[in-house]
C-alpha positions in Angstrom: 0.0 0.0 -0.2 1.1 3.6 -0.9 -0.3 5.2 2.1 -0.4 5.4 5.7 -4.1 5.6 7.2 -4.4 6.6 11.0 -7.7 7.3 12.7 -7.4 10.2 15.1 -7.9 9.3 18.6 -9.5 12.8 19.7 -12.5 12.8 17.5 -14.2 9.5 16.4 -14.7 9.0 12.5 -11.7 11.4 11.6 -8.8 9.6 9.7 -5.4 11.1 8.6 -3.7 9.6 5.3 0.1 9.9 4.8 0.8 9.1 1.1 3.8 7.8 -0.7 5.5 10.3 -2.9 7.2 9.2 -6.1 9.8 11.5 -7.4 13.0 11.7 -9.9 14.4 14.4 -11.8 11.4 14.7 -13.9 8.9 15.7 -10.9 6.8 13.9 -8.4 3.6 11.7 -8.3 1.3 11.2 -5.7 -2.1 9.6 -5.2 -4.3 11.9 -3.7 -7.2 10.0 -2.7 -8.8 6.4 -2.6 -12.0 5.7 -1.6 -10.8 2.5 0.3 -8.7 4.8 2.8 -11.7 6.0 4.5 -13.9 2.9 5.1 -17.6 4.0 5.5 -17.2 7.6 4.4 -19.8 9.3 2.2 -19.3 9.4 -1.7 -16.8 12.1 -2.7 -18.7 14.1 -5.1 -17.0 17.4 -5.3 -13.3 18.3 -5.4 -11.7 22.1 -5.0 -8.4 23.5 -4.6 -7.6 26.9 -3.3 -4.3 28.4 -2.9 -3.3 31.0 0.0 -0.8 33.3 1.0 1.1 32.6 4.2 -1.0 33.9 7.3 -4.2 33.8 5.4 -7.3 33.1 7.5 -10.0 31.3 5.8 -13.3 30.3 7.2 -15.0 28.8 10.2 -17.7 26.9 9.2 -19.6 23.5 9.8 -21.4 20.8 8.1 -24.3 18.5 9.0 -24.3 16.2 6.1 -21.1 16.6 4.3 -17.5 14.7 4.6 -14.4 16.9 4.0 -11.5 16.1 2.6 -8.2 18.0 2.6 -5.3 17.9 0.7 -2.1 20.4 1.1 0.2 20.5 -2.2 2.8 22.6 -0.5 3.6 24.2 2.8 1.4 23.7 5.4 -2.1 24.5 6.9 -3.5 24.7 10.0 -6.8 22.8 10.5 -8.8 22.7 13.9 -11.8 20.1 14.1 -14.4 20.3 16.7 -16.9 17.4 17.6 -20.2 19.2 17.7 -22.4 15.7 17.4 -24.5 15.4 20.2 -23.9 11.9 21.9 -20.8 11.1 20.0 -18.4 9.3 21.9 -15.9 12.5 21.4 -18.8 15.2 21.6 -17.0 18.2 22.6 -13.4 17.1 21.6 -11.0 19.3 19.6 -8.0 18.1 17.3 -5.5 19.9 15.3 -4.3 17.4 12.7 -1.0 18.4 11.0 -1.3 19.3 7.0 2.0 19.5 5.4 3.0 19.1 2.0 1.9 15.9 0.6 2.0 14.4 3.9 -1.4 14.3 5.2 -5.0 15.1 5.0 -8.1 14.3 7.0 -11.6 13.2 6.3 -14.5 13.5 8.4 -16.8 10.8 7.7 -20.1 12.0 9.8 -21.7 15.0 10.2 -21.6 18.0 12.7 -18.0 18.8 13.1 -16.8 22.4 12.7 -13.5 22.9 10.9 -11.4 26.3 10.8 -9.0 25.9 7.4 
């Protein structure tokens, strides 16, 4: 397998995938998503890319019926997840998984998380 998948202990239903990057003098290749990395996740139906300047603050929002998937192609991003789900085993928990160039991404699999990117 070309990826290491880790379930976050702080928030139930969140996983972090660390893909393997293949590179040589011509450039690099990295698999950025594979459905089997996140068993039980909702179907991924939309992908977006946003390039930000260092220090930019972008969004504070939550989803009731959507799973998110982040990929950081270069640099790093601060991501904060907070479990807003009533009755969740990790209700009220907060996590700040590291998101750096090609190294990690997180995918919430259930509704009711607040994110700050």
